[in-house]
N, C-alpha and C positions, 0 to 999 in steps of 0.2 A: 362875422365879414362880410366888409361893405360890397356892394352890387359892382363899383368903377374894381375894389380889388379882384373879384371873382371873376368878372370877363376879362381883366389881364393876364389870371392864372389859367382859364382854358383858353384863350388866346396864345400864350405860351405854351401850353400841351399841343395842341394842333399845331402851330411853328416845330414844335421838334418831332412831331409824327411825322410832317409832311419830308422834312428833313433826312428821318432816318427810313424811309419811305425810298426819297429818291437817291439815298446813299445806297441802299440794296440795289433799288435797280441800274444804278451807275458800274459796282460791283459784277453783276453778270450779264452786264454788256461787255467790262473789261475779259472777262473770263471764256463770253462766248467768241468772241475776235480771234482766228489760229493764229498761229505763227505763219504756217503756211497754208496754202489751199490747192487741192491737184482733182483732177477730175480724170479716171481712167477710160479714155472711148477706145471700148471693145470692138474690130472689126469680127460681127458677127454672121458672115456672108458664108456662103459654099465654095471652097475652096480644094487642088486637088495637093499642094504643097505643104500647107500647113498642117500640124500636128494640134487642131482644136484641144488636145488635154493636156499638152505641154503651156498651150496660151492660157486659160484656166487657173493649172498650176502658178505660174507665175505671177500671175494678177492675184493672186492668194496671197503668195507670199509677199510681194510688195507691200499690198495694203496690210499686212496685218503687221509688218517691220516701221510703219511710219512713228514719226513722233507723236507724243502724247500731247500736244499742243498744234497738231498739223490737221487740218478736215480732208476729209477724203470723198469722192463720189465718183459715182460708176453708170457710164452711158452705151448703150450699144449702135451698133449703126447696120444694115444687112435685110434687102427686100427689095421691091419693087419700085422702077423711077415713077416720081411724082405720088407714091404712096407717103401718106402724112404718118404712117407707124413703121416707116423704113430705118430711121431712129428713134430711140426710145430712152429714158433716164432708169435707172433699173433702182438707185438710190440716192436720193440726194446728198448732197454735201453738208457733212459732221463732225464733229470732233466725236473723235471713239467708235468710228462705225466699223471698223475693221473685220470684227465678224460679221455683220449684215453684210458687206461687198464682198466676203469671202464666201457666202450662203449664196449670193448672186450670183458669182463668176461659176460658181461650180454648177448651177442648172443652166449656163448659155449653152444653147444647140446651136450649130451652122443651119443659116436657110436665106434662100433670095441672093440676091446680085447684092455685090462692094456699095453702095451709097457713101462711099466715103466722105462728098462735100458736102451731102447733108449733115452729115456726122458734126462735122467740124463745126461748120456754123451754128447747129443747136446748140454743142458746146460751149462756144463763143457765146451764146445768147443765156446761157444760165448763169453767166457770172455780169449780167445786166443791173440786176438787182440790187438793191442795199443789205438786201437778208436772203439766202442766209451771207453773213459777213464774208469776205473778202478777205485775202491774206495780207497780216500786218507787214511781213517781209516778201511776198511771192505769192504769185499765182501762176500755174500750171497744168497744160494737157496736154495726157501720155494716150499718141495715139498710136495703136497696135495693130498692124493687121497684115496680113496674111498677100494682098495681092499689090500694092502701091499703085494700083490706079482707081479710076474711078470711073463705073458703068455706065453711068449716065452723062458723066461730061467730057466729051473727048481732048478738051482741050485743059493741060494741067495750070500753063502758065495764067489764063484767065481766071480758075477756080484760085490760083493762089494769090490773085489781084484782089479777087471777092473776100475770099477769106482775112487780107489785112486788111481791107475795110471795113470789116464787119469789125475787127478787133477795135478800129479805132474808133467806131461810133458806139462800141459798149462803155470807153473811158475809160478800159483799168488795162494799165499792160498786162500782158499775156505770154509766159514763154512757152512755147511747143514746141514738143519732141517729137518727132517722126517715126517709128521705129518697125522697119519692115520685115518680119518674119518668113525668112523661108522664101522671100522673094525671089524670081526669076529675072535675070539679066535685064530682058525688055523693062519690068518693071519697075528696078529700081532708077532708069536715068529719069523714067517719066516722077517718080516721088521724089529722087531728088528735085527736079525742076519745079516741083509744086512747092518743096521748101523754099528755096530758093526766091521765087515771086513771092511767097509767103513773107517773107522777111525773118525766115527762122534758121534753126542752123540746120546742118547737114544730116541726113537722117541715118539711123544705124541699122544693120543689116546683120543680125544673129542668126547661125546656119542650126542651130541647134536648142533644145530645152535649156539647157546647163546656161547658154552664150544668152538667151532670152532672161531667164531670170537674173542673172546679173546684169543684165542692162536696163530693164524695170527697178530693181536694186536701188543703183546708182541714179537712177532719174526722180525715185519717189522723191519729196521733197525731204532735207535734211533736217534734222535735229537741233536741238541747242548745244551738240556738243558737233553737230556736222559743219562747220562753216562752209561760206561759197568759197565755191572755186577759186584761186589766185593768179592771177597772170603775174608771172616773173618776168623780168627783165633777163634778156637772153643772147648769144650770141652763135651764127649761123654755124654749124659743123653737117661732114657729110659721112655717112657710115657707109662701114666696110660691112660685105655681104657673111652670111654664113650658111654652111647649108644643114640643111632637115632633110635624115637621111633614115628610112628602115631597110636596110638590106634583105632581111626576111618576108618580107612584103613587099620589097619591089618599087615603093616611090621614092622621089630625092625630088627636094624644092630648095632652090639658094634664092635667098634674100638678093632685094634690086639695090643699087647706092640709092641713099634717100639725104634729102636736106632739111635740118631741123634745126631746134633752136637747144643750144646747150645751156639750162639754170647757169644763172650770175654765180651761184654757191658751190659749183662745178670747177675746178682749174684742172685742166688735162696737163702733166708731166712730160716732158720732152720725150718720144717713144712710146706715149699711149693713145689709144682710138677708141673710138664708139662703134661698137658692132650693133647690127641686129639682125636677131634672129625669128626665121614665120613659125608660128602657130603649129598650124595644120600644111599639111599637103593639097590643102584645096581651102578655097574659103579666105576669110580676113583676118588678123590679129598678129601682131609683131610683139616684141620684145627687143628693149634696147643695155648694153652693158659696158660697160667700159672697160677693157684689157689691153695687153701688147701689141702695137703696132709690128714693130720688124719683120721679123720672117714667121710668126706664129699664124697658128691657120684655126682656123674656126670651123668647128662641125656639129652638129646636132641629132638628135635621136630619141626615140624610146628605148626603152629595154627589152632585150635582145628573145626574154621567157616571159610568156603569159603568169608565170606566177610572181613574177618581181611587183605586180602591178602598172598602172600607165600611169607614165608621166611623159614630160619632155623636158632634155639637160643639155644645155650649151656651153660650150669649153674652148678655150682659144689655149694653146699649151705649143711648147718648143718640143720638141722631139727628144727626147735627152740622149747626150752623147753616150757612146759605150766606154771603155775601158777608165783610167781611173779619173777622168772628169765626171764618171758618172753620178758623184754624191758629192762634185761641188755645187755651190748653193751658188754663185753667178750666172751657171748655166739653166739655172731652174724659172719659168714663167709657166702660170697655170693660172687661170680664171674661170669658176664652173657658175653655172647659173642655173638655178633647175628652175625653168620656167612655170610648167604647171601639174601639181603633183596633188591630188584631192584629199591625202591623208596627213598635206603637210603642218597642217596645227596639231595634229596629236601628238607628231615627236617633235617638234621645234617650241611650241609651248604647251606641253604638257601641264595634267594638273600635279603631277609630283613637281616639285619645283627643282629638284636636280636626279635625273633622271638617269639609270645606267644603261649601258650598251643594252642588256635585255629589256630594258623597257619599249624600246621601238616595238621588237618580236612580238611581247605577251601583249601588247596595248594598240599597237596601230595595224590596222591592214593593210596599206601598202607600206613595204619597208626600202623601197629604190633604191630611196638616197640616199638608206645608213646612215643617216645624220641625226646628232642630237648635238645640242648646246649647252653643256655639261657646266663648263666655266663660263658663265654669261653675264652681264651687265643689260640690264633692263634700258632701252632709250625713253626718256619719260615725254608722253606726246599731249600730254590731257585729255586726250578721245578716249574712251574706252574700246570705241568700236576698231581702232588702229591702233595696234602695236608693233612693237623692235624692241630687238632684242641683238646685241654686240655678243661675240665668243673669241675668245683666244685656242687657238689648237684644238676646234671642236673636232667630234669621230667621225671620220668621216671612212667607213670599212676598215683596210686593214693598212690605211695609208701611213708611213713613218714619216716624220718630217726630217728634212736635212740640217744639220746644224748649222747656225748662219742663216737662216731662213725665216721667215715671219709665215704662221698659218692663222686668218682670220675671216670671220665670219658675219654676217649680218643676215638676219629673216625678219618678215614684215608678217603681222595678220589682218587683214583686212577686209570689210563688205567684199564678195566676190567670191569665187570660182577659183583665180588667181593668186597664190601669195608665195613671188619667188624667192628666192633665198640665193645669194650670192658668196662665192667661197674664193679666197685669192690669198696664194702662197705663191710669194717672193723674193727672190735674195734682201738681208734688210738694208742692202744697198739703194732698192726701187722699193721702198716702204711707201715712198709716194704715188705710185702706181694703186696700191690698195686704199690707201686714203680716196684718192679721185674713185674709186670703183666704188667703194663703200658710200659716198656720198653721193655719187650720180643716182645709187640704186633707192637711197633713204629718199630721196628729192623726186624721184621719178614715179615712187611708188606711194608716196605720202600726202601729192600735192592737190588731190581732190580734198584728202579730209581734214588737214591742218593748216589754219592760218600763218602767212609770213614769221611772224615775230617765234611759232614754236618750229617749223623748219628749222631757221636761225640757230636753234639753241639746240637740235638735235646733231646739226650739221660741228657746231663747237664740240660735242660730247664727242663726236666720234674722232675729230684731233687728239682731244685727249687720252681718246683710247688708243689711237695709233700712236700718238706720240711715248706712252707706255711701252707698246708693243714692240717700239724698233730700238 
């Protein structure tokens, strides 16, 4: 082999090696860029209201439920004003570090004052460098605080402007979510003003550990099967009130009429209305559902006996007439909503594909709703974390359907503590009311987890299902 050929061969091998190394580096970089990047910023200062154990548990659960291609980080704040240690990064941003964040969150202890501003500004600075990589589809800071105020800065508007300015200086769009856990009323208004002047959404104010866990999971960066929340074109509707009452315990709460945007997929037939039911006698939270307007009345409440478990159900119904008209289907109108039932997924989405009535009592701790969907039709959602099932004549206690009427149900299973189910019983001549009730329920409960095309497909499936039922 001549020296010139040898040099060309060696040069070719060298170039090939360089290209191989470059390709490997490129693959490594691509795999290292997260889909979403989220920082949990936890208030680790002393507070009398918040249950710090619930805060730790909720952060652990949210971090461990992150997507496989999402990067997470954990930072705490709490200490003395002006002290450099009043906020500190506990776990740096990285993919697959849920267990590490969980261990660090479990070890958190409450101390010092609420140095909220220092924590938020430092969390923003964490995004300033090019490495760790920023999220390809989004970057978020989830602030969990038990105060709602900053012990070192008495002007929330000024602090909000500083936060907004710092985010602009960093040069990356950061979505901030303020979660005020058990924050008293005075702190709520302060935190709300801070979020507004910082250019961020209104805060959430969960009042117990269950609500807190659900809120953090909702704001934990979505996985590849969790598209961004969509905005649906809509028209304004005023809700009708529903009374939540527990006669044995002596409390009662009636919702106030409110205006909201009715999704474009829902067509309210004549004589139908949207009702709003409060979740608890105190605190926030409400659910809406479609039922008959007319002379129907809305009432709701938990079961009367402790053995029935804990759930909240609402119903809109006409009082059935006495005498020969009792079994007249034209006189029937009943729509029931199971708002909150912690064991709903057990009997509505059981492992047994076709459960018998005894399945609920044998396998589910809560049997208050006494409902199962034996004659079921699964709704295709394309998202394994968001399930829905339709049913004709679902089992509801000792309910006997009157000939000439229809009885249909739609149940959902989604992330979070609330998996409401809707049941509609109407004469066949008013089947359109049940179509509206099921469609509204599907869109309301699924809009955060499904893109618009999947929602449209689900609505069309409901319409086909109703056409067969009526």
